[in-house]
N, C-alpha and C positions, 0 to 999 in steps of 0.2 A: 442281799444274800442270793443274788444270782450268782456271784461265785461257788458258795456253798453248793448249791445245785448242781452245777458247772463239776466240781470236784466228786460229788456224790457218783455223778453218772461215770465218771472217769474211773472210780473204785467200782463200780459195776462191769464196766468192761474190762478191768482187769482181772473180773473173776471169771469173765467168758473167756477171755483171751487163756488165760490158765487153763480152763476146762480144754478149749479147742488144741491147746498144746498137748494136753494129756491124752486127749484122746486119739491122737496121731498114732499111726503104725511106729512099733518099734523100729522097723528098718527105713524111716524116712530119711530124706537125705536133701542137705541143701546146695547150692552150687560150689559154696567152697569147700564141699566136702565133710563137713559137719552131717554128724547123724543127730540122733535124738538125744544121745547122752552128753555129746559135746554142748548141744545148744542148752540142755539143760544145767550143764555147769556155767556157761554163759550167762544164763539168765542169773542162777542164784547169786553168781559173783557180784552183780549188778544191783540185785535186790538186796543183798547184805549190806552194801556200801550207803544204801538210801536207808535202809533201818537204823544203822549208826549215825547216820545225819540226823535223825529223827530228835536227837537229844539237842541238839542248836536249836531246833525250831522250838522244843519245850520249854528252852531257856528264853524263848523270845527273839531269836535272831533272826533274820531273813533269810530266806534259800535263795542259793546262788550256787549254778550247775558248774560253775569254776571250780568250786572248792571241792567238788568230787572230780571233776573232769578238766584240769586246768590245759589251758591253749598248748602248752608246752609237752603235755602228755599226748603220747603216740598211741594211740587207740587200738591198733593193731596190734602192737608190743603188750600191751595190756591185756588185751584179750589171750593171747598166747599164752602169756605169764599164767593166766587164770586156768586154763589147760594144763600146763606143766604143773602148776600147785598140786591140782587133782587127779592127776595122770593114775593113780593107783585106786582111783573109785571104780567099782564095778559099775555096770549099767543102773541096776537098780538101787545101790547106793547114791549115783547121781540123781536118781529119779524120787528118791525118797529126801535126798537134802533140798533138792529144787522145791519139792510139795511142802516140807516144813518151812522152809525160807521164804514161800511165795506167801503161806498164810500168814507169817509173822509179819510180812509186809504190810497186807491187806489190813490186819489188825493194826498195824502201827498208822496206817493213812486215816483208818476209824478214828483212833484215839486223836490225832493230828488235828482233824478236820473238826471233831465235835468238841475236844478240849483246849486245843490252842491256837483256832482260828486266826488267820491275821487277812486283814481287808487290804491286800497288796498283790499287785501283779505276777510278783517272782513267786507268790506262795503258791498259786495255780499251778507254775512249773514242776512242783515238786511231785504232783500227781500224773505225772507222762508216763510210766511204764509201760501201760497198756499200748500205747506208741511203739515203744522199743519190739514188744511182742509181735506188733501188727507188721512192722517191717521186716521180721524174721519169719514169720508164718507165709506172709507175699513170697518170700525168697524161696521157701519151700514148696511153693505152687497152691498153697492152701486158699479157698475162697473164703476171703474174710468180709464180704458184704456184710454180712450180720452184724458183725462186730463194729462195722463203719457207721451204721444206720443211727441215728439221734436217739 
């Protein structure tokens, strides 16, 4: 059950990273020029992919990042595509969709760990979106030490 505790900790960290992101000023900027709106779109696009993948886990299939992010996938092009697909979203709409999608991902995580647990190393990899948040929050110059604590 050590893995289950690890996963529950990751869900808690995702809740914290979500709050940390939402608490940032609206004019925050990343070195690549993205603002809070663009980062919200980036986050909800990847969160949506993980919510969709959950059906595979509910059917007992194992998690494999390559199904979401194949080696031949150019991640920069995918990220640009997410922004292009959502170019008409206002700042408020992007934040609202991010918040809704993130809450859906957290609820999905809770359902998966409680009702579809797999004693498999790859299973814990599914619960790593807080690390993705951490990466981008650090890029924005945000102190993430609290998030990194055990």
